[in-house]
Backbone as a chain_set.jsonl record, in Angstrom:
{"seq": "XXXXXXXXXXXXXXXXXXXXXXXXXXXXXXXXXXXXXXXXXXXXXXXXXXXXXXXXXXXXXXXXXXXXXXXXXXXXXXXXXXXXXXXXXXXXXXXXXXXXXXXXXXXXXXXXXXXXXXXXXXXXXXXXXXXXXXXXXXXXXXXXXXXXXXXXXXXXXXXXXXXXXXXXXXXXXXXXX", "coords": {"N": [[97.504, 104.29, 139.591], [97.915, 104.145, 136.948], [96.164, 105.213, 135.102], [96.907, 107.829, 134.775], [99.279, 108.043, 133.431], [99.672, 109.348, 131.058], [99.699, 111.968, 131.692], [101.65, 114.642, 131.585], [102.311, 116.451, 133.586], [102.013, 115.026, 136.007], [104.023, 113.083, 135.666], [106.274, 114.76, 135.544], [106.127, 115.883, 138.133], [106.519, 113.638, 139.805], [109.15, 112.968, 139.107], [110.556, 115.35, 139.803], [109.947, 115.635, 142.558], [111.242, 113.454, 143.558], [113.899, 114.137, 143.472], [116.987, 115.038, 145.071], [116.608, 116.742, 148.101], [114.191, 117.99, 147.487], [111.702, 116.885, 148.435], [111.924, 117.237, 151.334], [112.072, 120.067, 151.394], [109.635, 120.848, 150.203], [107.815, 119.716, 152.011], [108.483, 121.128, 154.329], [107.698, 123.718, 153.594], [104.974, 123.226, 153.272], [104.252, 122.565, 155.897], [104.921, 124.936, 157.256], [103.158, 126.955, 156.321], [100.798, 125.836, 155.287], [100.941, 125.374, 152.553], [100.06, 124.105, 149.366], [101.493, 121.397, 148.089], [101.136, 120.197, 145.593], [100.261, 122.343, 144.046], [102.506, 123.996, 144.187], [104.298, 122.379, 142.796], [103.001, 122.471, 140.364], [103.459, 125.125, 139.669], [106.199, 124.96, 139.217], [106.233, 123.151, 137.078], [104.869, 124.578, 135.072], [106.655, 126.739, 134.75], [108.856, 125.282, 133.913], [108.14, 124.804, 131.411], [108.398, 127.202, 130.315], [106.453, 129.036, 130.975], [104.954, 131.743, 132.563], [102.81, 132.129, 135.174], [99.811, 133.937, 135.606], [98.455, 135.965, 138.266], [95.696, 135.635, 138.322], [95.398, 133.145, 137.011], [96.679, 131.496, 138.869], [95.068, 131.899, 141.129], [92.685, 130.825, 140.148], [93.512, 128.182, 139.799], [94.028, 127.436, 142.469], [91.431, 127.667, 143.571], [90.073, 125.833, 141.978], [91.071, 123.297, 142.703], [90.643, 123.247, 145.414], [88.197, 122.104, 146.646], [88.608, 119.317, 146.23], [91.08, 118.903, 147.453], [90.459, 119.618, 150.102], [88.44, 117.77, 150.789], [89.398, 115.234, 150.118], [92.333, 114.871, 149.914], [93.492, 116.161, 152.231], [92.059, 114.963, 154.502], [92.908, 112.265, 154.243], [95.672, 112.557, 154.549], [95.73, 113.525, 157.182], [94.706, 111.295, 158.573], [96.678, 109.384, 157.987], [98.941, 110.561, 159.21], [98.064, 110.645, 161.874], [97.828, 107.932, 162.459], [100.492, 107.2, 162.385], [101.603, 108.162, 164.747], [99.896, 107.402, 166.777], [98.9, 105.743, 169.828], [97.152, 103.835, 170.581], [96.713, 101.403, 169.232], [98.803, 98.64, 168.597], [101.76, 99.087, 166.68], [102.302, 97.118, 164.775], [99.792, 96.244, 164.162], [98.491, 98.567, 163.203], [100.118, 99.636, 161.19], [99.91, 98.385, 158.549], [97.409, 99.4, 157.724], [97.982, 102.149, 157.76], [99.821, 102.265, 155.679], [98.188, 101.59, 153.502], [96.465, 103.766, 153.524], [98.32, 105.754, 153.007], [98.982, 105.097, 150.358], [96.483, 105.591, 149.242], [96.334, 108.342, 149.713], [98.378, 109.256, 148.026], [97.251, 108.521, 145.577], [95.006, 110.202, 145.645], [96.31, 112.659, 145.489], [97.396, 112.418, 142.944], [95.065, 112.443, 141.442], [94.198, 115.012, 142.058], [96.202, 116.436, 140.744], [95.595, 115.707, 138.137], [93.115, 116.967, 137.832], [93.959, 119.624, 137.99], [95.711, 119.72, 135.803], [93.899, 119.413, 133.696], [92.34, 121.675, 134.055], [93.885, 124.022, 133.793], [95.46, 124.975, 131.087], [98.684, 124.352, 129.911], [100.943, 125.035, 127.62], [103.582, 123.388, 125.787], [106.945, 124.449, 126.085], [110.064, 126.236, 126.268], [112.24, 125.656, 128.986], [112.399, 127.918, 131.726], [114.102, 129.299, 134.216], [113.576, 131.734, 135.517], [110.832, 131.993, 135.166], [109.887, 129.786, 136.611], [110.661, 130.546, 139.214], [109.253, 132.994, 139.45], [106.627, 132.054, 139.301], [106.445, 130.472, 141.62], [106.851, 132.395, 143.658], [104.704, 134.064, 143.093], [102.599, 132.323, 143.664], [102.895, 132.085, 146.442], [102.209, 134.698, 147.02], [99.485, 134.699, 146.312], [98.601, 133.179, 148.382], [98.834, 135.013, 150.315], [101.294, 135.437, 151.411], [104.524, 136.569, 152.014], [107.726, 135.607, 151.046], [109.864, 134.313, 153.547], [113.235, 134.177, 154.87], [113.714, 131.464, 155.425], [111.716, 130.318, 153.833], [112.616, 131.092, 151.294], [115.023, 129.674, 151.137], [114.044, 127.038, 151.047], [112.427, 127.172, 148.752], [114.432, 127.759, 146.899], [115.835, 125.364, 146.922], [113.979, 123.689, 145.671], [113.685, 125.03, 143.216], [116.321, 124.834, 142.269], [116.521, 122.057, 141.919], [114.623, 121.721, 139.98], [115.68, 123.164, 137.898], [118.486, 122.205, 137.082], [120.878, 123.269, 136.001], [121.113, 125.737, 137.039], [122.869, 127.85, 139.183], [123.207, 127.609, 142.761], [123.256, 130.137, 144.177], [122.216, 131.812, 142.228], [119.636, 130.813, 142.078], [118.625, 131.637, 144.542], [118.802, 134.418, 144.139], [116.931, 134.788, 142.049], [114.6, 134.286, 143.449], [114.583, 136.058, 145.557], [114.554, 138.476, 144.473]], "CA": [[97.997, 105.479, 138.948], [98.163, 103.898, 135.533], [95.321, 106.019, 134.217], [97.479, 109.149, 134.618], [100.614, 107.993, 132.856], [99.764, 110.273, 129.94], [99.675, 113.319, 132.224], [103.05, 115.048, 131.734], [102.477, 117.142, 134.866], [102.221, 113.989, 137.024], [105.358, 112.513, 135.443], [107.212, 115.807, 135.958], [106.071, 116.006, 139.591], [107.163, 112.466, 140.411], [110.594, 113.082, 138.9], [111.084, 116.467, 140.589], [109.793, 115.354, 143.99], [112.216, 112.426, 143.907], [115.274, 114.655, 143.461], [117.557, 115.346, 146.384], [116.254, 117.981, 148.779], [112.891, 118.54, 147.105], [110.646, 116.456, 149.365], [111.989, 117.953, 152.614], [111.767, 121.491, 151.185], [108.187, 120.965, 149.972], [107.113, 119.411, 153.26], [108.715, 122.242, 155.253], [106.807, 124.795, 153.15], [103.609, 122.788, 153.578], [104.057, 122.661, 157.342], [105.035, 126.318, 157.721], [101.976, 127.778, 156.072], [99.73, 125.116, 154.606], [101.108, 125.415, 151.106], [99.667, 122.891, 148.656], [102.667, 120.95, 147.343], [100.76, 119.977, 144.192], [100.235, 123.645, 143.369], [103.897, 124.421, 144.045], [104.842, 121.598, 141.682], [102.386, 123.008, 139.145], [104.218, 126.341, 139.356], [107.466, 124.505, 138.643], [105.976, 122.537, 135.775], [104.564, 125.654, 134.122], [107.91, 127.439, 134.48], [109.744, 124.395, 133.154], [107.651, 124.908, 130.034], [108.593, 128.596, 129.924], [105.218, 129.785, 131.194], [104.75, 132.479, 133.8], [101.382, 132.121, 135.486], [99.262, 135.179, 136.143], [97.798, 135.824, 139.562], [94.351, 135.104, 138.052], [95.537, 131.713, 136.738], [96.997, 130.827, 140.129], [93.861, 131.922, 141.971], [91.76, 129.849, 139.577], [94.044, 126.855, 140.104], [93.792, 127.194, 143.898], [89.991, 127.453, 143.783], [89.648, 124.631, 141.261], [91.424, 122.066, 143.42], [90.336, 123.362, 146.846], [87.235, 121.109, 147.149], [89.22, 117.983, 146.232], [92.121, 118.91, 148.483], [89.841, 119.667, 151.425], [87.601, 116.598, 151.068], [90.075, 113.958, 149.86], [93.766, 114.822, 150.237], [93.769, 116.524, 153.635], [91.637, 113.935, 155.468], [93.775, 111.091, 154.142], [96.947, 112.933, 155.166], [95.516, 113.587, 158.634], [94.577, 109.925, 159.084], [97.999, 108.747, 157.899], [99.799, 111.136, 160.259], [97.57, 110.221, 163.179], [98.185, 106.524, 162.637], [101.934, 107.075, 162.592], [101.975, 108.504, 166.122], [98.893, 106.957, 167.753], [99.391, 104.749, 170.784], [96.048, 102.956, 170.954], [96.91, 100.079, 168.642], [100.186, 98.263, 168.335], [102.208, 99.457, 165.337], [102.18, 95.975, 163.865], [98.384, 96.189, 163.75], [98.05, 99.772, 162.496], [100.991, 100.019, 160.075], [99.363, 98.041, 157.229], [96.358, 100.373, 157.397], [98.642, 103.425, 157.458], [100.419, 102.15, 154.343], [97.096, 101.655, 152.516], [96.016, 105.166, 153.504], [99.388, 106.493, 152.314], [98.781, 104.842, 148.926], [95.278, 106.332, 148.875], [96.695, 109.765, 149.699], [99.125, 109.479, 146.784], [96.262, 108.454, 144.493], [94.215, 111.435, 145.721], [97.15, 113.733, 144.97], [97.475, 112.235, 141.497], [93.785, 112.919, 140.894], [94.234, 116.479, 142.154], [97.044, 116.924, 139.65], [94.834, 115.534, 136.886], [92.131, 118.058, 137.82], [94.716, 120.836, 137.697], [96.208, 119.582, 134.441], [92.79, 119.646, 132.774], [91.729, 122.992, 134.274], [94.769, 125.129, 133.389], [96.274, 124.496, 129.971], [100.059, 124.841, 129.861], [101.555, 124.548, 126.394], [105.008, 123.101, 125.884], [107.845, 125.549, 125.77], [111.434, 126.094, 126.753], [112.387, 125.885, 130.425], [112.832, 129.254, 132.114], [114.211, 129.39, 135.669], [112.913, 132.951, 136.007], [109.389, 131.72, 135.19], [109.65, 128.89, 137.744], [110.77, 131.37, 140.423], [108.133, 133.951, 139.476], [105.406, 131.302, 139.602], [106.446, 130.076, 143.031], [106.658, 133.6, 144.475], [103.32, 134.515, 142.862], [101.725, 131.42, 144.418], [102.955, 132.536, 147.83], [101.423, 135.939, 147.065], [98.072, 134.319, 146.312], [98.341, 132.696, 149.738], [99.0, 136.127, 151.24], [102.559, 135.181, 152.099], [105.777, 137.067, 151.443], [108.691, 134.593, 151.47], [110.878, 134.586, 154.566], [114.534, 133.586, 154.546], [113.542, 130.0, 155.418], [110.931, 129.985, 152.642], [113.48, 131.26, 150.116], [115.96, 128.545, 151.117], [113.318, 125.85, 150.58], [112.053, 127.399, 147.351], [115.662, 127.653, 146.104], [116.129, 123.93, 146.777], [113.056, 123.169, 144.662], [114.062, 125.66, 141.949], [117.577, 124.242, 141.827], [116.259, 120.697, 141.435], [113.835, 121.859, 138.752], [116.578, 123.736, 136.88], [119.786, 121.783, 137.616], [121.993, 124.079, 135.508], [121.091, 126.995, 137.778], [123.728, 127.867, 140.373], [122.405, 127.841, 143.969], [123.082, 131.564, 144.478], [121.306, 132.372, 141.234], [118.294, 130.41, 142.476], [118.219, 132.546, 145.615], [118.595, 135.748, 143.534], [115.648, 134.759, 141.337], [113.499, 134.241, 144.409], [114.654, 137.168, 146.518], [114.663, 139.68, 143.665]], "C": [[98.116, 105.315, 137.439], [97.319, 104.768, 134.628], [95.886, 107.42, 134.002], [98.87, 109.132, 133.999], [100.773, 108.946, 131.685], [99.703, 111.731, 130.395], [101.123, 113.76, 132.436], [103.314, 115.801, 133.04], [102.747, 116.131, 135.98], [103.621, 113.385, 136.891], [106.441, 113.5, 135.89], [107.282, 115.875, 137.484], [106.766, 114.846, 140.278], [108.685, 112.555, 140.288], [111.19, 114.185, 139.778], [111.052, 116.158, 142.079], [110.813, 114.316, 144.46], [113.653, 112.917, 143.931], [115.703, 115.089, 144.86], [117.121, 116.719, 146.886], [114.863, 118.509, 148.505], [111.804, 118.162, 148.113], [110.748, 117.184, 150.706], [111.642, 119.439, 152.483], [110.262, 121.693, 151.012], [107.409, 120.725, 151.267], [107.302, 120.511, 154.297], [107.809, 123.419, 154.891], [105.357, 124.468, 153.476], [103.321, 122.968, 155.067], [104.049, 124.11, 157.822], [103.78, 127.129, 157.485], [100.948, 127.144, 155.161], [99.758, 125.258, 153.088], [100.69, 124.075, 150.509], [100.836, 122.479, 147.759], [102.321, 120.72, 145.872], [100.71, 121.288, 143.416], [101.645, 124.209, 143.21], [104.554, 123.678, 142.884], [104.257, 122.062, 140.346], [103.101, 124.288, 138.707], [105.553, 125.987, 138.698], [107.27, 123.95, 137.239], [105.69, 123.611, 134.716], [105.844, 126.396, 133.746], [108.887, 126.591, 133.685], [109.328, 124.341, 131.69], [107.714, 126.358, 129.543], [107.394, 129.484, 130.161], [105.195, 130.446, 132.57], [103.249, 132.568, 134.022], [100.955, 133.473, 136.048], [98.644, 134.914, 137.51], [96.408, 135.21, 139.37], [94.411, 133.602, 137.769], [95.815, 130.941, 138.018], [95.79, 130.803, 141.062], [92.845, 130.904, 141.477], [92.216, 128.428, 139.892], [93.776, 126.495, 141.564], [92.322, 126.862, 144.139], [89.488, 126.179, 143.114], [89.907, 123.372, 142.078], [91.045, 122.099, 144.902], [89.326, 122.308, 147.331], [87.838, 119.701, 147.233], [90.265, 117.883, 147.343], [91.497, 118.823, 149.876], [89.082, 118.384, 151.778], [88.326, 115.266, 150.899], [91.516, 113.947, 150.376], [94.02, 115.085, 151.723], [93.286, 115.473, 154.643], [92.497, 112.675, 155.425], [95.129, 111.377, 154.791], [96.818, 112.951, 156.686], [95.42, 112.189, 159.236], [95.925, 109.211, 159.07], [98.92, 109.25, 159.003], [99.365, 110.665, 161.652], [97.984, 108.779, 163.461], [99.678, 106.339, 162.925], [102.304, 107.268, 164.059], [100.979, 108.039, 167.183], [99.48, 105.862, 168.636], [98.307, 103.767, 171.218], [96.257, 101.527, 170.466], [98.402, 99.854, 168.417], [100.542, 98.616, 166.888], [102.083, 98.339, 164.331], [100.746, 95.826, 163.355], [98.01, 97.369, 162.858], [98.882, 100.116, 161.265], [100.462, 99.586, 158.71], [98.238, 98.995, 156.785], [96.981, 101.709, 157.014], [99.248, 103.396, 156.057], [99.348, 102.204, 153.247], [96.572, 103.084, 152.401], [97.044, 106.03, 152.779], [99.257, 106.321, 150.797], [97.533, 105.578, 148.426], [95.527, 107.83, 148.808], [97.459, 110.11, 148.417], [98.186, 109.448, 145.577], [95.397, 109.713, 144.47], [95.011, 112.625, 145.194], [97.294, 113.639, 143.453], [96.188, 112.712, 140.824], [93.726, 114.435, 140.958], [95.084, 117.064, 141.022], [96.351, 116.773, 138.301], [93.793, 116.64, 136.744], [92.809, 119.354, 137.415], [95.203, 120.85, 136.255], [95.112, 119.887, 133.42], [92.23, 121.061, 132.875], [92.564, 124.155, 133.738], [95.72, 124.602, 132.321], [97.646, 125.167, 130.001], [100.713, 124.216, 128.632], [103.037, 124.265, 126.621], [105.802, 124.318, 125.482], [109.202, 125.26, 126.369], [111.532, 126.468, 128.226], [112.949, 127.273, 130.707], [112.892, 129.336, 133.64], [113.515, 130.625, 136.24], [111.407, 132.747, 136.095], [109.046, 130.791, 136.362], [109.638, 129.717, 139.032], [109.594, 132.328, 140.543], [106.83, 133.248, 139.837], [105.33, 130.927, 141.072], [106.187, 131.284, 143.94], [105.232, 134.121, 144.315], [102.333, 133.628, 143.615], [101.731, 131.799, 145.9], [102.145, 133.814, 148.006], [99.933, 135.656, 147.095], [97.668, 133.824, 147.702], [98.469, 133.798, 150.781], [100.304, 136.052, 152.012], [103.717, 135.814, 151.334], [106.868, 136.123, 151.945], [109.693, 135.1, 152.51], [112.196, 133.975, 154.104], [114.433, 132.063, 154.479], [112.752, 129.555, 154.187], [111.809, 130.037, 151.394], [114.475, 130.109, 150.018], [115.267, 127.283, 150.59], [112.9, 125.994, 149.12], [113.271, 127.274, 146.438], [116.062, 126.194, 145.908], [115.252, 123.315, 145.693], [113.424, 123.725, 143.289], [115.342, 125.043, 141.397], [117.404, 122.829, 141.294], [115.481, 120.725, 140.124], [114.706, 122.321, 137.586], [118.016, 123.437, 137.3], [120.975, 122.615, 137.142], [122.117, 125.404, 136.26], [121.974, 126.887, 139.017], [122.882, 128.185, 141.599], [122.199, 129.32, 144.304], [122.169, 132.248, 143.475], [119.86, 132.016, 141.571], [117.781, 131.347, 143.572], [117.945, 133.938, 145.057], [117.269, 135.832, 142.785], [114.472, 134.896, 142.298], [113.447, 135.461, 145.313], [114.67, 138.514, 145.811], [113.623, 140.661, 143.916]], "O": [[98.396, 106.285, 136.736], [97.714, 105.039, 133.494], [95.4, 108.141, 133.131], [99.57, 110.143, 134.05], [101.896, 109.321, 131.346], [99.66, 112.634, 129.56], [101.766, 113.299, 133.379], [104.438, 115.783, 133.543], [103.624, 116.358, 136.813], [104.318, 113.199, 137.888], [107.411, 113.11, 136.541], [108.371, 115.919, 138.057], [107.52, 115.047, 141.23], [109.415, 112.258, 141.234], [112.217, 113.976, 140.425], [112.033, 116.397, 142.783], [111.199, 114.307, 145.629], [114.543, 112.188, 144.368], [114.884, 115.454, 145.702], [117.25, 117.723, 146.185], [114.391, 119.393, 149.22], [111.069, 119.028, 148.588], [109.741, 117.709, 151.18], [110.992, 120.004, 153.363], [109.682, 122.603, 151.605], [106.462, 121.449, 151.575], [106.384, 120.8, 155.064], [107.221, 124.046, 155.772], [104.602, 125.339, 153.907], [102.261, 123.468, 155.443], [103.261, 124.471, 158.696], [103.372, 127.908, 158.346], [100.305, 127.824, 154.361], [98.716, 125.261, 152.432], [100.948, 123.026, 151.099], [101.128, 123.156, 146.773], [103.132, 121.018, 144.995], [101.082, 121.327, 142.244], [101.944, 124.837, 142.194], [105.277, 124.275, 142.085], [104.941, 122.045, 139.323], [103.321, 124.505, 137.516], [105.978, 126.637, 137.743], [108.044, 124.244, 136.328], [106.211, 123.55, 133.603], [106.094, 126.654, 132.568], [109.656, 127.112, 132.878], [110.087, 123.882, 130.836], [107.159, 126.697, 128.497], [107.32, 130.579, 129.605], [105.391, 129.795, 133.596], [102.509, 133.03, 133.153], [101.657, 134.072, 136.862], [98.35, 133.771, 137.859], [95.988, 134.365, 140.16], [93.554, 132.858, 138.244], [95.26, 129.863, 138.234], [95.525, 129.791, 141.711], [92.218, 130.204, 142.272], [91.396, 127.568, 140.215], [93.348, 125.381, 141.863], [92.003, 125.894, 144.829], [88.581, 125.522, 143.625], [89.058, 122.482, 142.138], [91.121, 121.071, 145.576], [89.581, 121.667, 148.351], [87.6, 118.981, 148.202], [90.316, 116.895, 148.076], [91.95, 118.052, 150.722], [89.082, 117.96, 152.934], [87.908, 114.265, 151.48], [91.874, 113.097, 151.191], [94.697, 114.299, 152.386], [94.034, 115.122, 155.556], [92.781, 112.084, 156.467], [95.668, 110.529, 155.502], [97.692, 112.452, 157.394], [95.992, 111.929, 160.295], [96.275, 108.515, 160.024], [99.6, 108.46, 159.658], [100.198, 110.331, 162.494], [98.433, 108.452, 164.56], [100.065, 105.412, 163.637], [103.217, 106.611, 164.561], [101.202, 108.262, 168.373], [100.416, 105.159, 168.256], [98.523, 102.958, 172.121], [96.009, 100.567, 171.195], [99.147, 100.777, 168.089], [99.721, 98.459, 165.984], [101.79, 98.582, 163.161], [100.521, 95.34, 162.246], [97.296, 97.199, 161.87], [98.399, 100.821, 160.379], [100.557, 100.372, 157.767], [98.141, 99.346, 155.61], [96.552, 102.336, 156.046], [99.194, 104.391, 155.334], [99.57, 102.793, 152.189], [96.27, 103.552, 151.303], [96.681, 106.933, 152.025], [99.402, 107.284, 150.045], [97.527, 106.121, 147.321], [94.986, 108.512, 147.937], [97.206, 111.145, 147.799], [98.319, 110.261, 144.663], [95.088, 110.233, 143.398], [94.455, 113.501, 144.531], [97.312, 114.657, 142.761], [96.231, 113.317, 139.753], [93.257, 115.078, 140.02], [94.716, 118.072, 140.42], [96.506, 117.621, 137.423], [93.61, 117.187, 135.657], [92.286, 120.1, 136.586], [95.117, 121.87, 135.571], [95.363, 120.538, 132.406], [91.704, 121.592, 131.897], [92.014, 125.157, 133.28], [96.665, 123.873, 132.621], [97.753, 126.389, 130.104], [100.998, 123.018, 128.608], [103.663, 124.824, 127.522], [105.377, 125.113, 124.644], [109.451, 124.18, 126.905], [110.972, 127.476, 128.657], [113.854, 127.743, 130.018], [111.853, 129.433, 134.293], [112.933, 130.566, 137.323], [110.768, 133.273, 137.006], [108.03, 130.986, 137.029], [108.717, 129.602, 139.841], [109.003, 132.459, 141.615], [106.021, 133.784, 140.594], [104.276, 131.049, 141.698], [105.396, 131.199, 144.88], [104.621, 134.569, 145.284], [101.338, 134.122, 144.147], [100.678, 131.828, 146.536], [101.473, 133.994, 149.022], [99.194, 136.31, 147.831], [96.536, 134.026, 148.139], [98.247, 133.571, 151.971], [100.401, 136.546, 153.136], [103.858, 135.602, 150.13], [106.94, 135.858, 153.145], [110.282, 136.171, 152.362], [112.253, 133.329, 153.058], [114.999, 131.442, 153.58], [113.076, 128.541, 153.569], [111.757, 129.146, 150.547], [114.741, 129.62, 148.921], [115.838, 126.548, 149.785], [113.007, 125.045, 148.343], [113.166, 126.747, 145.331], [116.572, 125.827, 144.85], [115.724, 122.512, 144.888], [113.471, 122.982, 142.308], [115.438, 124.762, 140.203], [118.061, 122.443, 140.328], [115.658, 119.86, 139.267], [114.496, 121.923, 136.44], [118.698, 124.319, 137.821], [121.995, 122.657, 137.83], [123.119, 126.107, 136.125], [121.842, 125.948, 139.803], [121.928, 128.956, 141.497], [121.096, 129.721, 144.674], [121.429, 133.165, 143.832], [118.958, 132.829, 141.371], [116.635, 131.794, 143.528], [116.968, 134.578, 145.447], [116.564, 136.836, 142.879], [113.473, 135.545, 141.986], [112.376, 135.848, 145.78], [114.783, 139.562, 146.449], [113.611, 141.721, 143.291]]}, "num_chains": 1, "name": "protein.A"}
C-alpha cells in the first residue's frame, strides 16, 4: 500500500472505516443491496471537503470503477468468504491462504480508490455534513435505491463518524430529509 500514501482519499477512508460503528454499517449496506463501500467512502470524503457530488459525477464514478470492482475486488472477496466457511480443508491449512487473499482484497480496494481519486477531482474545502449526507443519498439514488429505515440507521452511523460534531438525531434528519 505504500504507493498510495499520498492519496488523501485512501488515508481518509482508512481513518473513517476504523471508527466505531463504521465497518459494521458499511458491511450491512453492502450486504443489503450490493453497495460499493469504496464509493460510499468517496461520497463521505467529497462531503468532508464540502463538495456535493452531482448525479452525473456519481454515475461516472460508478462506471469508472465497475470493471476493476467486478474483475478484481469481488472475486477476491468471494474467495475470502468461501474460504472462511468451507469444510473441505482444515482451517489450519486454509487460513493462511485466506489471510493472503484478504490482504490482496485490501490492495485491490486501495487500487480502486486510486482509480477513483484520479478520475473524479475533489478540491479541498470545508467539511459539510449536509454534503456528506446528500452524497450518500444521491449514491443510493444512482443505485436505484431509496433508503429504508435500516439504511438510514447505517448511513447515520457513517455520517456521524465522518462528522463527529454532528448529533445523532441531526445525522438522521440530514439523511431522512
